MIDOSE-1310 file (N, C-alpha, C; in nm, 2 decimals, decimal comma, always signed):
residues 163
xxxx	+1,92/+13,46/-4,37/+2,01/+13,45/-4,25/+1,94/+13,37/-4,14; +1,82/+13,40/-4,11/+1,75/+13,33/-4,00/+1,75/+13,18/-4,02; +1,74/+13,13/-4,14/+1,74/+12,99/-4,17/+1,87/+12,92/-4,15; +1,98/+13,00/-4,15/+2,12/+12,94/-4,14/+2,16/+12,93/-3,99
xxxx	+2,14/+12,81/-3,94/+2,17/+12,78/-3,80/+2,31/+12,73/-3,77; +2,38/+12,70/-3,88/+2,52/+12,65/-3,86/+2,61/+12,74/-3,79; +2,67/+12,70/-3,68/+2,76/+12,78/-3,61/+2,90/+12,76/-3,66; +2,96/+12,86/-3,70/+3,10/+12,85/-3,75/+3,19/+12,87/-3,63
xxxx	+3,27/+12,77/-3,60/+3,36/+12,77/-3,49/+3,51/+12,78/-3,54; +3,59/+12,85/-3,46/+3,73/+12,85/-3,48/+3,80/+12,82/-3,35; +3,87/+12,71/-3,34/+3,94/+12,68/-3,22/+4,08/+12,72/-3,24; +4,13/+12,82/-3,16/+4,26/+12,87/-3,17/+4,35/+12,81/-3,06
xxxx	+4,45/+12,73/-3,10/+4,53/+12,65/-3,00/+4,66/+12,72/-2,98; +4,69/+12,75/-2,86/+4,81/+12,83/-2,82/+4,88/+12,77/-2,70; +5,01/+12,78/-2,70/+5,09/+12,73/-2,59/+5,24/+12,73/-2,63; +5,32/+12,70/-2,53/+5,47/+12,69/-2,55/+5,51/+12,58/-2,64
xxxx	+5,63/+12,58/-2,70/+5,68/+12,47/-2,77/+5,69/+12,35/-2,68; +5,64/+12,23/-2,72/+5,65/+12,11/-2,64/+5,54/+12,09/-2,54; +5,44/+12,19/-2,55/+5,33/+12,18/-2,45/+5,23/+12,07/-2,49; +5,23/+12,03/-2,62/+5,13/+11,94/-2,67/+5,02/+12,00/-2,75
xxxx	+5,04/+12,12/-2,79/+4,94/+12,19/-2,87/+4,92/+12,14/-3,01; +5,02/+12,10/-3,08/+5,01/+12,04/-3,21/+4,94/+11,91/-3,21; +4,99/+11,83/-3,11/+4,92/+11,69/-3,10/+4,77/+11,71/-3,07; +4,74/+11,80/-2,98/+4,60/+11,82/-2,95/+4,52/+11,88/-3,07
xxxx	+4,58/+11,98/-3,13/+4,51/+12,05/-3,24/+4,48/+11,95/-3,36; +4,58/+11,88/-3,40/+4,57/+11,79/-3,51/+4,47/+11,68/-3,48; +4,47/+11,62/-3,36/+4,38/+11,51/-3,32/+4,24/+11,56/-3,31; +4,22/+11,68/-3,25/+4,09/+11,74/-3,24/+4,03/+11,77/-3,38
xxxx	+4,11/+11,82/-3,47/+4,06/+11,85/-3,60/+4,02/+11,72/-3,67; +4,10/+11,62/-3,66/+4,07/+11,49/-3,72/+3,94/+11,43/-3,66; +3,93/+11,43/-3,53/+3,81/+11,37/-3,46/+3,68/+11,43/-3,51; +3,68/+11,56/-3,53/+3,56/+11,63/-3,56/+3,55/+11,67/-3,71
xxxx	+3,64/+11,62/-3,79/+3,65/+11,65/-3,93/+3,65/+11,80/-3,96; +3,74/+11,86/-3,89/+3,76/+12,01/-3,91/+3,89/+12,03/-3,99; +3,89/+12,14/-4,06/+4,01/+12,18/-4,13/+4,11/+12,23/-4,02; +4,24/+12,20/-4,04/+4,34/+12,24/-3,95/+4,45/+12,32/-4,02
xxxx	+4,48/+12,43/-3,96/+4,58/+12,52/-4,02/+4,68/+12,56/-3,92; +4,81/+12,55/-3,95/+4,92/+12,60/-3,86/+4,97/+12,72/-3,93; +4,94/+12,84/-3,88/+4,97/+12,97/-3,94/+5,13/+12,99/-3,94; +5,19/+12,94/-3,84/+5,34/+12,95/-3,84/+5,40/+12,87/-3,95
xxxx	+5,35/+12,75/-3,97/+5,41/+12,67/-4,08/+5,38/+12,73/-4,22; +5,26/+12,79/-4,23/+5,23/+12,86/-4,36/+5,33/+12,98/-4,38; +5,35/+13,06/-4,27/+5,44/+13,17/-4,29/+5,58/+13,13/-4,31; +5,63/+13,04/-4,22/+5,77/+13,00/-4,23/+5,80/+12,91/-4,35
xxxx	+5,71/+12,82/-4,38/+5,73/+12,72/-4,48/+5,73/+12,78/-4,62; +5,66/+12,89/-4,64/+5,64/+12,95/-4,77/+5,70/+13,09/-4,78; +5,76/+13,14/-4,67/+5,82/+13,27/-4,67/+5,72/+13,38/-4,68; +5,60/+13,36/-4,63/+5,50/+13,47/-4,64/+5,52/+13,57/-4,53
xxxx	+5,48/+13,69/-4,55/+5,48/+13,80/-4,45/+5,36/+13,77/-4,36; +5,36/+13,84/-4,24/+5,25/+13,83/-4,15/+5,12/+13,88/-4,22; +5,13/+13,98/-4,29/+5,01/+14,04/-4,36/+4,96/+13,94/-4,46; +5,04/+13,87/-4,53/+5,00/+13,77/-4,63/+4,93/+13,65/-4,56
xxxx	+4,98/+13,61/-4,44/+4,91/+13,50/-4,37/+4,77/+13,55/-4,33; +4,76/+13,67/-4,28/+4,63/+13,72/-4,25/+4,53/+13,72/-4,37; +4,59/+13,75/-4,49/+4,51/+13,75/-4,61/+4,47/+13,61/-4,64; +4,56/+13,51/-4,62/+4,53/+13,37/-4,65/+4,42/+13,33/-4,55
xxxx	+4,42/+13,37/-4,43/+4,32/+13,34/-4,33/+4,18/+13,39/-4,38; +4,18/+13,51/-4,43/+4,06/+13,57/-4,48/+4,00/+13,48/-4,59; +4,09/+13,43/-4,68/+4,04/+13,34/-4,79/+3,99/+13,21/-4,73; +4,06/+13,15/-4,63/+4,02/+13,03/-4,56/+3,88/+13,04/-4,51
xxxx	+3,85/+13,16/-4,44/+3,72/+13,17/-4,38/+3,60/+13,18/-4,48; +3,63/+13,21/-4,60/+3,53/+13,21/-4,71/+3,47/+13,08/-4,73; +3,54/+12,97/-4,69/+3,48/+12,83/-4,71/+3,37/+12,81/-4,61; +3,36/+12,89/-4,51/+3,25/+12,87/-4,41/+3,25/+12,73/-4,35
xxxx	+3,37/+12,69/-4,31/+3,38/+12,56/-4,24/+3,45/+12,58/-4,11; +3,40/+12,52/-4,00/+3,47/+12,53/-3,87/+3,61/+12,48/-3,88; +3,70/+12,55/-3,81/+3,84/+12,52/-3,83/+3,92/+12,52/-3,69; +4,03/+12,46/-3,70/+4,13/+12,46/-3,59/+4,25/+12,53/-3,64
xxxx	+4,29/+12,63/-3,56/+4,41/+12,71/-3,60/+4,52/+12,70/-3,49; +4,64/+12,68/-3,53/+4,75/+12,68/-3,44/+4,85/+12,77/-3,50; +4,94/+12,83/-3,42/+5,04/+12,92/-3,47/+4,99/+13,06/-3,50; +5,08/+13,16/-3,50/+5,04/+13,30/-3,52/+4,96/+13,36/-3,41
xxxx	+4,97/+13,30/-3,29/+4,89/+13,34/-3,18/+4,98/+13,38/-3,06; +5,10/+13,42/-3,08/+5,19/+13,44/-2,97/+5,16/+13,56/-2,88; +5,11/+13,67/-2,94/+5,08/+13,79/-2,87/+4,93/+13,82/-2,86; +4,90/+13,91/-2,77/+4,76/+13,95/-2,76/+4,72/+14,02/-2,89
xxxx	+4,80/+14,10/-2,95/+4,78/+14,16/-3,08/+4,75/+14,06/-3,19; +4,84/+13,96/-3,20/+4,82/+13,85/-3,30/+4,69/+13,79/-3,28; +4,65/+13,75/-3,16/+4,52/+13,68/-3,14/+4,41/+13,77/-3,17; +4,42/+13,90/-3,13/+4,31/+14,00/-3,16/+4,29/+14,01/-3,31
xxxx	+4,40/+14,03/-3,39/+4,39/+14,04/-3,54/+4,32/+13,92/-3,59; +4,36/+13,80/-3,55/+4,30/+13,67/-3,60/+4,15/+13,67/-3,56; +4,12/+13,70/-3,43/+3,98/+13,69/-3,39/+3,90/+13,79/-3,47; +3,95/+13,91/-3,50/+3,87/+14,01/-3,58/+3,84/+13,96/-3,72
xxxx	+3,94/+13,90/-3,78/+3,92/+13,84/-3,91/+3,81/+13,73/-3,91; +3,82/+13,65/-3,81/+3,72/+13,54/-3,79/+3,58/+13,59/-3,76; +3,57/+13,69/-3,67/+3,44/+13,75/-3,64/+3,38/+13,82/-3,76; +3,46/+13,88/-3,84/+3,40/+13,95/-3,96/+3,34/+13,85/-4,05
xxxx	+3,38/+13,72/-4,05/+3,31/+13,62/-4,13/+3,22/+13,53/-4,05; +3,17/+13,58/-3,93/+3,07/+13,52/-3,85/+3,12/+13,39/-3,78; +3,25/+13,38/-3,76/+3,30/+13,27/-3,68/+3,30/+13,31/-3,53; +3,28/+13,20/-3,45/+3,29/+13,22/-3,30/+3,43/+13,16/-3,26
xxxx	+3,53/+13,25/-3,24/+3,66/+13,20/-3,20/+3,67/+13,16/-3,05; +3,74/+13,05/-3,02/+3,76/+13,01/-2,88/+3,91/+12,98/-2,87; +3,98/+13,05/-2,77/+4,12/+13,03/-2,75/+4,14/+12,91/-2,65; +4,22/+12,82/-2,69/+4,26/+12,70/-2,61/+4,41/+12,72/-2,57
xxxx	+4,43/+12,72/-2,45/+4,57/+12,75/-2,40/+4,62/+12,61/-2,34; +4,72/+12,55/-2,41/+4,77/+12,42/-2,36/+4,89/+12,46/-2,27; +4,89/+12,41/-2,15/+4,99/+12,44/-2,05/+5,05/+12,30/-2,01; +5,18/+12,30/-1,99/+5,25/+12,18/-1,95/+5,37/+12,22/-1,86
xxxx	+5,41/+12,14/-1,77/+5,52/+12,18/-1,68/+5,65/+12,18/-1,76; +5,75/+12,25/-1,71/+5,87/+12,27/-1,78/+5,95/+12,14/-1,80; +5,95/+12,05/-1,70/+6,02/+11,93/-1,71/+5,97/+11,85/-1,83; +5,84/+11,84/-1,84/+5,78/+11,76/-1,96/+5,82/+11,83/-2,09
xxxx	+5,81/+11,96/-2,09/+5,85/+12,03/-2,21/+5,99/+12,01/-2,25; +6,08/+12,01/-2,15/+6,22/+11,99/-2,18/+6,25/+11,85/-2,24; +6,18/+11,75/-2,18/+6,20/+11,61/-2,23/+6,15/+11,60/-2,38; +6,03/+11,66/-2,40/+5,97/+11,66/-2,54/+6,06/+11,73/-2,64
xxxx	+6,11/+11,85/-2,60/+6,19/+11,93/-2,69/+6,33/+11,86/-2,72; +6,39/+11,80/-2,61/+6,51/+11,73/-2,63/+6,50/+11,61/-2,72; +6,38/+11,54/-2,71/+6,36/+11,43/-2,80/+6,34/+11,48/-2,95; +6,28/+11,60/-2,97/+6,26/+11,65/-3,10/+6,38/+11,71/-3,16
xxxx	+6,46/+11,78/-3,08/+6,58/+11,85/-3,13/+6,71/+11,78/-3,11; +6,71/+11,67/-3,03/+6,82/+11,58/-3,01/+6,93/+11,64/-2,91; +6,93/+11,77/-2,88/+7,02/+11,82/-2,78/+6,95/+11,92/-2,69; +7,00/+11,92/-2,57/+6,94/+12,01/-2,47/+6,96/+12,16/-2,51
xxxx	+7,08/+12,18/-2,57/+7,12/+12,32/-2,61/+7,02/+12,37/-2,71; +6,99/+12,29/-2,82/+6,90/+12,33/-2,92/+6,75/+12,35/-2,87; +6,72/+12,25/-2,78/+6,58/+12,26/-2,72/+6,57/+12,38/-2,64; +6,67/+12,42/-2,56/+6,66/+12,54/-2,48/+6,66/+12,67/-2,57
xxxx	+6,73/+12,66/-2,68/+6,73/+12,78/-2,77/+6,59/+12,80/-2,83; +6,53/+12,69/-2,87/+6,40/+12,70/-2,93/+6,30/+12,75/-2,83; +6,30/+12,69/-2,71/+6,21/+12,73/-2,60/+6,23/+12,87/-2,56; +6,35/+12,91/-2,53/+6,37/+13,05/-2,49/+6,33/+13,15/-2,59
xxxx	+6,36/+13,13/-2,72/+6,32/+13,22/-2,83/+6,16/+13,23/-2,83; +6,10/+13,12/-2,82/+5,95/+13,12/-2,83/+5,89/+13,19/-2,71; +5,94/+13,16/-2,59/+5,89/+13,22/-2,47/+5,91/+13,37/-2,46; +6,02/+13,42/-2,52/+6,05/+13,56/-2,52/+5,95/+13,64/-2,59
xxxx	+5,89/+13,58/-2,70/+5,79/+13,65/-2,78/+5,64/+13,63/-2,73; +5,62/+13,53/-2,65/+5,49/+13,48/-2,61/+5,43/+13,57/-2,50; +5,30/+13,60/-2,51/+5,23/+13,68/-2,41/+5,11/+13,59/-2,36; +5,10/+13,59/-2,23/+5,00/+13,52/-2,16/+4,86/+13,58/-2,20
xxxx	+4,76/+13,50/-2,22/+4,63/+13,55/-2,26/+4,58/+13,65/-2,16; +4,51/+13,76/-2,20/+4,45/+13,85/-2,12/+4,32/+13,79/-2,06; +4,27/+13,85/-1,95/+4,14/+13,80/-1,90/+4,03/+13,80/-2,00; +4,02/+13,90/-2,08/+3,91/+13,91/-2,17/+3,91/+13,81/-2,28
xxxx	+4,02/+13,74/-2,30/+4,03/+13,63/-2,40/+3,97/+13,50/-2,35; +3,94/+13,49/-2,22/+3,88/+13,38/-2,17/+3,92/+13,24/-2,22; +4,05/+13,21/-2,21/+4,09/+13,08/-2,27/+4,04/+12,96/-2,20; +4,02/+12,86/-2,27/+4,00/+12,72/-2,22/+4,14/+12,67/-2,19
xxxx	+4,17/+12,64/-2,06/+4,30/+12,60/-2,03/+4,31/+12,45/-2,02; +4,40/+12,39/-2,09/+4,42/+12,25/-2,09/+4,56/+12,21/-2,03; +4,57/+12,10/-1,97/+4,70/+12,04/-1,94/+4,75/+11,96/-2,05; +4,87/+11,98/-2,09/+4,93/+11,91/-2,20/+4,97/+11,76/-2,16
xxxx	+4,94/+11,73/-2,04/+4,97/+11,59/-1,99/+4,85/+11,51/-1,97; +4,73/+11,57/-1,99/+4,61/+11,49/-1,97/+4,58/+11,41/-2,10; +4,49/+11,31/-2,09/+4,46/+11,23/-2,21/+4,39/+11,32/-2,31; +4,39/+11,28/-2,44/+4,32/+11,35/-2,54/+4,17/+11,36/-2,51
xxxx	+4,11/+11,24/-2,46/+3,97/+11,24/-2,43/+3,93/+11,34/-2,32; +4,02/+11,36/-2,22/+3,99/+11,45/-2,11/+4,00/+11,60/-2,17; +4,11/+11,62/-2,25/+4,12/+11,75/-2,31/+4,00/+11,79/-2,40; +3,96/+11,69/-2,48/+3,84/+11,71/-2,57/+3,72/+11,75/-2,49
xxxx	+3,69/+11,67/-2,38/+3,57/+11,70/-2,30/+3,58/+11,85/-2,25; +3,70/+11,89/-2,20/+3,71/+12,02/-2,15/+3,69/+12,13/-2,25; +3,74/+12,11/-2,37/+3,73/+12,20/-2,48/+3,58/+12,21/-2,53; +3,51/+12,09/-2,54/+3,37/+12,09/-2,58/+3,29/+12,17/-2,47
xxxx	+3,32/+12,15/-2,35/+3,25/+12,22/-2,24/+3,27/+12,37/-2,25; +3,39/+12,41/-2,29/+3,43/+12,55/-2,31/+3,35/+12,61/-2,43; +3,34/+12,53/-2,54/+3,27/+12,57/-2,66/+3,12/+12,59/-2,63; +3,07/+12,50/-2,55/+2,92/+12,51/-2,51/+2,90/+12,63/-2,43
xxx	+2,99/+12,66/-2,34/+2,97/+12,78/-2,25/+2,99/+12,91/-2,33; +3,06/+12,91/-2,44/+3,09/+13,03/-2,52/+2,98/+13,06/-2,62; +2,87/+12,98/-2,62/+2,76/+13,00/-2,72/+2,74/+13,14/-2,73
């Protein structure tokens, strides 16, 4: 154990629909050659239960590779379950909360869903389920409007502080 100095990191990316979390998570994973997993896509795309997704995450952690996770992080309980799985496999999880003003989110969602009505539906449904991170979660807070380089510097500083 003493000889293994590799720190396993898990960057957990959380935010409202249209905040820029997917763009950030995918680019961050690519830049640092990290595995990227969207737990919502795994659950919805394959019809898995919540419990099955947590089991899949346990399998993913056996690879002992630092990872970026998006989705499955809406509530404090969801985030706690995921952090517990990660910590059991010696990962150091860091929550990244991507925040963006509502006007920008509305424009992004309208572009994605083509109508304001559908965009509002998606946003309202997601926000109704979402819980703001608790103080103990110590999220690294990003603006979804800053450049990727600025966001990356901020996350790296947060990771260094979380040693």
